[in-house]
C-alpha positions as CSV (number, residue, x, y, z in Angstrom):
1,M,115.7,71.0,73.6
2,S,117.9,73.0,71.3
3,A,116.0,76.2,71.6
4,L,115.7,79.1,74.0
5,L,112.8,81.6,74.5
6,I,113.9,85.1,75.2
7,S,111.1,86.9,77.0
8,G,111.0,90.1,79.0
9,T,109.0,91.9,81.6
10,D,107.4,94.1,79.0
11,T,107.8,95.8,75.6
12,G,111.2,97.5,75.4
13,A,112.8,95.4,78.0
14,G,115.6,94.3,75.8
15,K,114.6,91.0,74.2
16,T,115.8,92.0,70.8
17,I,119.2,93.2,72.0
18,L,119.8,90.0,73.9
19,T,118.8,87.9,71.0
20,T,121.0,89.9,68.7
21,A,124.0,89.7,71.0
22,L,123.7,85.9,71.4
23,A,123.3,85.5,67.6
24,A,126.4,87.7,67.0
25,Y,128.4,85.7,69.5
26,W,127.3,82.5,67.9
27,Q,128.2,83.6,64.4
28,H,131.5,85.0,65.5
29,Y,132.8,81.9,67.4
30,F,130.9,79.1,65.7
31,P,130.3,80.2,62.1
32,A,130.0,76.5,61.0
33,E,127.1,75.9,63.3
34,R,123.6,76.7,62.1
35,L,121.6,79.2,64.2
36,G,118.0,80.1,63.7
37,I,116.0,83.0,65.0
38,L,112.2,82.9,65.3
39,K,109.8,85.7,66.1
40,P,106.5,83.7,66.1
41,L,104.3,86.8,66.0
42,Q,105.0,90.5,65.3
43,S,102.7,93.5,65.1
44,G,104.0,96.5,63.2
45,E,107.6,96.8,62.0
46,G,110.7,96.1,64.0
47,D,112.3,92.8,64.9
48,R,112.0,90.8,61.7
49,E,113.3,93.7,59.7
50,W,116.2,94.0,62.2
51,Y,117.2,90.4,61.9
52,N,116.9,90.6,58.1
53,E,119.2,93.6,58.0
54,L,121.8,92.3,60.5
55,F,121.9,88.6,59.7
56,G,120.4,88.4,56.2
57,L,117.5,86.1,57.5
58,D,114.4,85.6,55.4
59,L,111.5,87.7,56.8
60,A,109.0,84.8,56.4
61,E,111.3,82.3,58.1
62,V,111.9,84.6,61.0
63,N,108.4,85.8,61.4
64,P,105.5,83.5,60.2
65,L,102.7,85.6,61.7
66,H,102.8,89.4,61.0
67,F,100.2,92.1,61.4
68,E,100.4,95.7,60.4
69,A,99.1,97.6,63.5
70,P,101.6,98.0,66.3
71,L,99.2,96.6,68.9
72,A,98.8,93.4,70.9
73,P,98.6,90.6,68.3
74,P,95.0,89.7,68.8
75,L,94.0,93.3,68.5
76,A,96.2,93.8,65.5
77,A,94.8,90.7,63.8
78,A,91.2,91.8,64.5
79,K,91.8,95.1,62.7
80,E,92.7,93.0,59.6
81,G,89.8,90.6,60.0
82,A,92.4,87.9,60.5
83,E,92.7,84.9,62.8
84,I,95.9,84.0,64.7
85,K,96.7,80.5,63.6
86,L,99.5,79.4,66.0
87,E,99.9,76.1,64.1
88,K,101.6,78.2,61.4
89,A,104.1,79.5,64.0
90,W,104.6,76.0,65.4
91,A,105.3,74.6,61.8
92,A,107.9,77.3,61.3
93,F,109.5,76.5,64.7
94,E,109.6,72.8,63.8
95,A,111.2,73.5,60.5
96,L,113.9,75.5,62.2
97,Q,114.4,72.8,64.7
98,Q,115.1,70.3,61.9
99,S,117.4,72.6,59.9
100,R,119.3,74.4,62.6
101,D,121.6,73.4,65.5
102,W,120.0,76.0,67.8
103,V,117.0,78.2,67.7
104,L,116.5,81.5,69.5
105,V,112.8,82.4,69.9
106,E,112.0,86.0,70.7
107,G,108.7,86.5,72.5
108,V,106.2,89.3,72.3
109,G,106.2,92.0,75.0
110,G,106.3,90.2,78.4
111,L,105.4,86.8,79.7
112,G,101.9,88.0,80.3
113,S,101.4,89.6,76.9
114,P,98.5,88.2,74.9
115,I,99.2,86.3,71.7
116,T,95.6,85.3,71.2
117,W,92.4,86.2,73.0
118,E,92.9,83.2,75.3
119,T,96.6,82.7,75.6
120,T,99.8,84.6,76.6
121,V,103.5,84.3,75.9
122,A,103.8,82.2,79.1
123,D,101.2,79.8,77.7
124,L,103.1,79.4,74.5
125,A,106.4,78.8,76.4
126,W,104.6,75.9,78.2
127,D,102.9,74.5,75.2
128,W,106.2,74.5,73.2
129,R,108.2,73.4,76.2
130,L,110.7,76.2,75.8
131,P,113.4,76.9,78.3
132,T,113.1,80.6,79.0
133,V,115.3,83.5,79.9
134,L,113.7,86.7,81.3
135,V,115.1,90.1,80.3
136,V,114.6,92.8,83.0
137,P,115.4,96.4,82.1
138,V,117.5,98.4,84.6
139,R,115.2,101.2,85.8
140,L,113.2,102.1,88.8
141,G,110.6,99.3,89.4
142,A,112.9,96.6,88.0
143,I,112.8,94.5,91.2
144,A,109.0,94.4,91.3
145,Q,108.8,93.6,87.6
146,A,111.2,90.7,88.0
147,V,109.3,89.3,91.0
148,A,106.0,89.5,89.2
149,N,107.2,87.9,86.0
150,V,109.0,85.1,87.9
151,A,105.8,84.4,89.8
152,L,103.9,84.2,86.4
153,A,106.6,81.8,85.1
154,R,106.2,79.5,88.1
155,Q,102.4,79.6,87.8
156,N,102.8,78.4,84.2
157,R,105.4,75.8,85.2
158,L,108.1,77.3,82.9
159,H,111.7,76.3,83.0
160,L,113.2,79.7,83.7
161,K,116.9,79.4,83.2
162,G,117.8,82.8,84.5
163,I,117.4,86.6,84.4
164,V,119.5,89.0,82.2
165,L,119.5,92.6,83.2
166,N,119.6,95.2,80.3
167,C,120.4,98.9,80.3
168,P,118.1,100.5,77.7
169,T,119.7,103.8,78.5
170,P,123.2,104.6,79.8
171,C,123.5,103.4,83.4
172,S,126.2,103.9,86.0
173,K,127.3,101.0,88.3
174,E,125.6,102.8,91.1
175,E,122.3,103.1,89.2
176,I,122.4,99.4,88.3
177,A,123.0,98.6,92.0
178,N,120.2,100.8,93.2
179,W,117.6,100.0,90.5
180,A,118.3,96.3,89.8
181,P,120.4,94.8,92.5
182,A,121.3,91.3,91.3
183,K,121.6,89.9,94.9
184,M,118.2,91.1,95.9
185,I,116.5,89.9,92.7
186,R,118.0,86.5,93.2
187,S,117.0,86.4,96.9
188,L,113.4,87.4,96.1
189,T,112.9,85.2,93.1
190,G,115.2,82.3,93.6
191,I,116.4,82.7,90.0
192,P,120.0,83.4,89.1
193,V,120.9,86.7,87.4
194,L,123.1,85.8,84.5
195,G,124.6,89.2,83.8
196,C,123.9,92.7,82.6
197,L,123.9,94.0,79.1
198,P,125.3,97.5,78.9
199,F,123.7,100.3,76.9
200,L,124.9,100.1,73.3
201,A,125.0,103.4,71.5
202,D,125.3,101.5,68.3
203,P,123.3,98.3,68.6
204,K,124.7,97.2,65.1
205,D,128.3,97.1,66.4
206,R,129.1,93.4,66.0
207,E,132.2,93.6,68.2
208,K,130.3,95.3,71.1
209,L,127.5,92.8,70.7
210,V,129.9,89.9,70.9
211,Q,131.6,91.4,74.0
212,S,128.3,91.9,75.7
213,A,127.2,88.3,75.2
214,A,130.6,87.0,76.3
215,A,130.2,88.7,79.7
216,L,127.0,86.7,80.4
217,D,126.7,83.3,81.9
218,L,126.6,81.5,78.6
219,E,126.9,78.0,80.1
220,R,123.3,78.5,81.5
221,L,122.0,80.4,78.5
222,L,123.3,78.3,75.7
223,P,124.4,74.9,77.1
224,M,124.5,73.4,73.6
225,L,127.3,75.7,72.5
226,P,130.0,73.7,70.7
227,A,133.1,72.9,72.8
């Protein structure tokens, strides 16, 4: 499948920065290839506005289901007296699949975050048969978060391609080694760690975004990259 779900351990893990870095890399090296970004659900402001600003993407195309309150989608929808109709998100995904060479799908919160009253992001990943990468923030507790989310991914029979570490704040090499040791995370989860995104003081810096993506194991993340 020419798509990749970017999920995380929780809100603020770094899903948006990884999606942005991969998109910037793609546009820099393969401008003739068509890349799509989809945020199936969004509550409050943030990601869809970000992708519109950086890449000029249409808000409705990027984000088919949007709710005003910055809450879990089913709670945000309930405040508006609305229903979450995932078929609308699926239709948007199918449209991008047909019109783009590759689609990056950014999840909501973590794999266990609810998207309806009955389903989670992990359920959507299985239903849509989306290969998934897990973003783990470099901070105290990262190891346990990685282990728990990989266990959830396995419970839902997801194709987890790998883990990407992310520094949401400036981190020294020693802090990364102490808080999110790649060797230990790989040993405990059986999932490869595909690299670590550094803290970006200016997340709109295209050059730094491209460099950050280039340092990752892109052969695993984006196997459909043009030769």
